Every structure is written in structure tokens, then in C-alpha cells.
C-alpha positions as CSV (number, residue, x, y, z in Angstrom):
1,M,19.6,108.3,80.0
2,S,17.3,110.1,77.9
3,T,13.8,109.1,76.8
4,A,14.5,108.2,73.2
5,Y,18.0,105.7,74.2
6,Y,15.1,103.2,75.8
7,R,12.6,103.4,72.6
8,V,15.8,102.7,70.5
9,K,16.6,100.0,72.9
10,K,13.1,98.3,73.1
11,C,13.1,98.7,68.9
12,R,16.2,96.5,68.6
13,D,15.2,93.9,71.3
14,L,11.9,93.6,69.4
15,K,13.8,93.1,66.2
16,R,15.9,90.3,67.5
17,S,12.8,89.0,69.1
18,A,11.1,88.8,65.9
19,K,14.3,87.3,64.2
20,E,13.8,84.4,66.9
21,I,10.8,83.4,66.0
22,I,11.3,83.3,62.5
23,L,14.3,81.3,62.9
24,S,12.7,78.9,65.6
25,S,9.5,78.7,63.0
26,N,12.0,77.8,59.9
27,A,13.7,75.5,61.9
28,S,10.7,73.5,62.9
29,D,9.6,73.8,58.8
30,A,12.8,72.7,57.9
31,K,12.3,69.5,60.3
32,Q,8.8,68.8,59.2
33,C,9.7,68.9,55.8
34,R,12.3,66.3,56.3
35,F,10.1,64.3,58.0
36,D,7.3,64.2,55.5
37,D,9.5,63.1,53.0
38,S,11.0,60.1,55.1
39,N,7.4,59.4,55.0
40,S,6.8,59.8,52.3
41,Y,9.9,57.5,50.9
42,V,8.6,55.1,53.3
43,S,5.2,55.1,51.8
44,D,6.3,55.3,48.2
45,D,8.8,52.0,49.2
46,E,5.6,50.2,51.0
47,D,3.9,51.2,47.9
48,S,6.4,50.0,45.6
49,S,6.8,46.5,47.6
50,F,3.3,46.0,47.4
51,D,2.7,46.5,44.1
52,L,5.6,44.2,43.2
53,T,3.9,41.6,45.4
54,N,0.9,42.0,43.7
55,R,2.5,41.2,40.4
56,A,4.5,38.0,41.3
57,P,2.4,34.8,40.9
58,D,1.4,33.1,43.7
59,F,2.7,29.4,43.0
60,S,1.6,28.1,46.6
61,S,-2.1,29.3,45.1
62,S,-4.5,26.4,43.7
63,N,-6.1,29.2,41.6
64,S,-2.9,30.5,40.2
65,Q,-1.0,29.6,37.1
66,S,1.3,27.4,36.9
67,S,4.5,27.2,38.1
68,P,7.7,27.5,35.2
69,S,8.5,23.9,35.9
70,S,4.9,22.9,36.0
71,L,4.7,24.7,32.2
72,S,7.9,23.3,31.2
73,S,6.8,19.6,32.1
74,Q,3.2,20.1,30.3
75,Q,4.9,21.5,27.3
76,S,7.7,18.0,27.3
77,W,4.6,15.8,27.4
78,T,2.5,17.3,24.6
79,S,5.6,17.1,22.6
80,E,6.2,13.6,23.6
81,E,2.6,12.9,22.8
82,S,2.7,14.3,19.6
83,S,5.7,12.5,18.7
84,Q,4.3,9.0,19.6
85,E,1.5,10.0,17.7
86,N,3.6,10.8,14.5
87,G,5.5,7.3,15.4
88,N,2.1,5.8,15.1
89,D,1.1,6.8,11.8
90,D,4.4,6.2,10.4
91,S,3.8,2.5,11.8
92,T,0.2,2.3,10.1
93,V,-0.2,-0.6,8.3
94,T,-2.0,-0.5,4.7
95,V,-5.2,-2.7,5.0
96,V,-5.6,-5.0,1.5
97,S,-8.9,-4.7,-0.1
98,F,-10.6,-7.7,-1.1
99,P,-10.4,-7.2,-5.1
100,E,-6.5,-7.1,-4.3
101,K,-6.9,-10.6,-1.9
102,L,-8.9,-12.2,-4.8
103,Q,-6.3,-11.3,-7.3
104,N,-3.0,-12.8,-5.2
105,W,-5.5,-15.7,-4.9
106,C,-6.0,-16.1,-8.2
107,V,-2.3,-15.5,-9.3
108,R,-1.3,-17.9,-6.7
109,F,-3.4,-20.9,-8.0
110,R,-3.6,-20.1,-11.7
111,N,-2.8,-23.5,-12.8
112,S,-5.9,-24.8,-11.3
113,L,-7.9,-22.0,-12.6
114,T,-9.5,-21.4,-15.6
115,V,-10.8,-17.8,-17.5
116,E,-14.0,-19.5,-17.2
117,A,-13.7,-20.3,-13.7
118,I,-12.6,-16.7,-12.7
119,E,-15.3,-15.3,-14.3
120,V,-18.1,-17.6,-12.8
121,L,-16.8,-16.8,-9.3
122,L,-16.4,-13.3,-9.8
123,V,-20.4,-13.4,-11.1
124,H,-21.4,-15.0,-8.0
125,L,-19.6,-13.0,-5.6
126,R,-20.6,-9.3,-7.3
127,D,-24.6,-11.3,-6.4
128,E,-23.4,-11.5,-2.9
129,N,-23.7,-7.7,-2.5
130,L,-20.2,-7.4,-3.8
131,P,-21.1,-4.9,-6.9
132,N,-17.6,-3.2,-7.1
133,L,-15.9,-6.5,-8.4
134,P,-14.7,-6.4,-12.1
135,K,-16.5,-8.5,-14.6
136,S,-13.7,-10.4,-16.2
137,A,-10.4,-12.3,-15.0
138,A,-8.5,-10.0,-17.4
139,T,-9.7,-6.7,-15.4
140,L,-9.4,-8.5,-12.2
141,L,-6.4,-10.2,-13.0
142,Q,-4.9,-6.5,-14.9
143,T,-3.7,-9.1,-17.9
144,K,-3.2,-7.5,-21.6
145,S,-4.5,-9.4,-24.0
146,N,-2.1,-10.8,-26.6
147,P,-4.1,-12.6,-29.6
148,N,-0.9,-14.6,-29.7
149,V,-1.4,-16.1,-26.3
150,K,-3.9,-18.8,-25.9
151,S,-4.3,-21.8,-23.1
152,M,-3.5,-25.2,-23.8
153,K,-4.3,-28.0,-21.5
154,C,-1.0,-29.9,-19.6
155,F,-0.7,-33.4,-18.9
156,K,-3.4,-34.4,-15.6
157,N,-5.9,-31.8,-17.4
158,T,-3.8,-28.5,-16.1
159,N,-3.9,-25.3,-17.1
160,G,-0.7,-23.8,-19.2
161,F,-0.4,-21.2,-21.8
162,Y,1.3,-21.3,-25.4
163,V,2.4,-18.8,-28.0
164,Y,3.7,-19.1,-31.4
165,F,6.6,-17.0,-32.4
166,G,6.8,-18.6,-36.2
167,I,9.6,-19.6,-38.6
168,Q,9.8,-16.6,-41.2
169,E,9.8,-14.3,-37.8
170,G,12.6,-16.0,-36.5
171,L,14.7,-15.7,-39.3
172,K,14.5,-12.3,-40.1
173,A,16.0,-11.4,-37.0
174,I,18.8,-14.0,-37.7
175,I,19.6,-14.0,-41.6
176,T,21.7,-10.4,-42.5
177,D,23.8,-9.7,-45.5
178,E,26.5,-11.8,-44.8
179,Y,24.0,-14.7,-45.6
180,T,24.8,-15.5,-49.5
181,E,22.6,-18.4,-50.0
182,S,19.2,-18.6,-51.6
183,T,18.1,-21.4,-49.8
184,I,18.3,-22.1,-46.1
185,S,18.6,-25.6,-44.2
186,L,16.7,-25.7,-40.7
187,L,17.1,-28.2,-37.8
188,F,14.2,-28.3,-35.4
189,N,13.9,-29.4,-31.6
190,I,11.5,-29.7,-29.2
191,D,12.0,-29.9,-25.8
192,G,11.1,-28.9,-22.0
193,L,13.0,-27.2,-19.7
194,P,12.4,-26.5,-15.8
195,L,12.3,-22.8,-15.2
196,Y,13.8,-23.0,-11.4
197,H,14.6,-25.7,-8.7
198,G,11.9,-26.6,-6.2
199,S,9.1,-26.0,-8.8
200,S,6.9,-27.7,-11.5
201,E,6.6,-24.8,-13.9
202,Q,8.5,-25.9,-16.8
203,F,8.9,-24.7,-20.2
204,W,8.2,-26.6,-23.5
205,I,10.3,-25.2,-26.6
206,N,10.1,-25.2,-30.3
207,S,13.6,-24.1,-31.2
208,G,14.7,-23.8,-35.1
209,L,18.3,-23.4,-36.1
210,V,20.2,-22.3,-39.4
211,L,22.4,-25.1,-40.7
212,H,25.5,-23.9,-42.5
213,N,29.2,-24.1,-42.6
214,Q,30.4,-20.6,-43.3
215,Y,27.4,-18.9,-41.2
216,E,26.9,-19.3,-37.3
217,C,24.1,-17.7,-35.6
218,Q,22.1,-18.5,-32.6
219,P,19.2,-20.5,-32.1
220,F,15.6,-18.7,-32.2
221,I,12.0,-20.0,-30.5
222,V,9.2,-20.8,-32.7
223,A,6.7,-21.8,-30.2
224,A,6.4,-22.3,-26.4
225,C,4.3,-23.6,-24.0
226,S,4.7,-23.2,-20.1
227,G,2.8,-25.5,-17.2
228,N,3.4,-27.8,-14.6
229,L,3.8,-30.6,-17.2
230,K,4.7,-30.9,-21.2
231,P,1.6,-30.2,-23.6
232,Q,-1.5,-33.1,-23.5
233,S,-1.8,-33.1,-27.4
234,V,0.9,-33.1,-29.1
235,D,-1.1,-32.0,-32.1
236,E,-2.4,-29.1,-30.8
237,F,1.4,-28.0,-29.8
238,L,2.5,-28.8,-33.1
239,Q,-0.1,-27.3,-35.6
240,N,1.0,-24.0,-36.5
241,F,4.4,-25.3,-37.1
242,V,3.2,-27.4,-39.4
243,T,1.0,-25.6,-40.9
244,E,3.7,-22.9,-41.5
245,A,6.4,-25.0,-42.6
246,S,4.4,-26.8,-45.4
247,Y,3.9,-23.4,-46.8
248,L,7.5,-22.4,-46.7
249,V,8.3,-25.5,-48.1
250,Q,6.3,-25.1,-50.8
251,N,6.5,-21.3,-51.7
252,V,9.4,-18.9,-50.1
253,A,10.1,-17.1,-47.0
254,T,10.2,-13.3,-47.7
255,I,13.5,-11.6,-45.3
256,G,14.0,-7.9,-46.1
257,Q,14.5,-7.7,-49.8
258,R,15.0,-11.3,-50.7
259,E,13.0,-14.5,-50.9
260,F,14.5,-18.0,-50.0
261,K,13.9,-21.3,-50.2
């Protein structure tokens, strides 16, 4: 064979060897790439699992945060405590002040106490470092003054109250236009009656009634005394009544635009 043939054959062998080397190197690179990818995958998994592990709460550690069950129990305990505190606030008893106690005591024993005695007691209590107490019995008892009401002694020297309403004032509520007479005949009665069972409190009332065959009306109260017994002095009880009755007999009673004898 000629020299040119050998040259061509040698060139072909060199090219074939070069191709095999290239193919083998490519195959090794591919394997290396696959191995590196698998390592990267494993590394990523390990890193992700490591991160997740670090992020999860460690319930076994004493320095870690409380578990969900402990948190829920703590919240329930706190809510129970607050509800108990609220219940205690609702059941708080109002403390009665000393002036209120003194007021209740005076009302309870009002039949044995005079206004003067209560005010003297207030003076002594104010001197004993109780300056906030009122000076008068009316302020302590929170009573409204009425000039028609006055104190009156009952039997056994107990205290009572007396009020005089009047004859003419009572007739103003009784006499109407249907009454055509020019004179008025009256009947008066004095009697006592108990207020309620189990108590000595009673009323002694002076009542009046218009006497007329054709004119019907209800009795009216002229005067009244309240106490645990009847009035001690009859003269004191009848003083206002006798004075007004004497005046009306000698003069006239004016009711509306009319005058009556």
C-alpha cells in the first residue's frame, strides 16, 4: 500500500481515539453532576430538617416556653380568678356609717326621746371627735318642719305628736253647691284607735260630721294625736278646737263665695 493510505488510516484512528476520550470525559462529568446534585439534595433536606427542628418548641426544656396545654390551663385559671374577683365585688356589703346608725337608733326609740335630748346628745358626740355629725335633730332625722305639727305629752310622760287641721278647712272639702242651707249643724266625736296589731302606737282623733237628712257626706278630721297612749292633757288636746268652734259660733264660716252660720 502507498504511504498516503497509511496517513489517512492513522488520521482516522486519531479522530476515533479523540472521540472516545471526549465521550468518556462527558460521561464522567455527567456522573459527577448527578452525584453533586444528589449531595445538594441531601444537603438541602438536612438543612431544611435542621431549620424545622430548630424552629419547633422544645417542650422538654425547662427554659423553653410553656406548652399549649399549660397555656390553656393558665388562661382558664386566670379567667376563673377574674370571675371570682368579680363575684367578690358583687357580694360586697355596704358599710353603714355612724350617722346612719344614729339616725336609725333615734327613729327606733322615738317615743322615749325628745328633740332636745337628741340635740344634746349630738353636742356631746361632736365634742368627742365627731365633728361631721349635724347639730340639729331635724338634720339628723331628715324631717321636714311643719308648723302645724307639735309635740304633745301622752300618759306615762311619753312623747307624742299633735296636729290640728281645723273645722273650716275640713268643711271646705265637704260642702258643695248641692248643699243649699245657710246654716251647718255639726257633730264631733273623739276616739282612739290602734295603728296595727302588736304595737302600742295609736291615734286619738277629733272628727266632725255634717248633720243633714238630705245631704250625705263623709266625716272629716279636725285634730289628731299620735303616741303609745292617749294625750296626757285634755285641755291641751282641745285647745285649738274650742278656740275655733267658739269663733265660728259667734261669726260665720266662709266657704267659697258663701257664708254659713
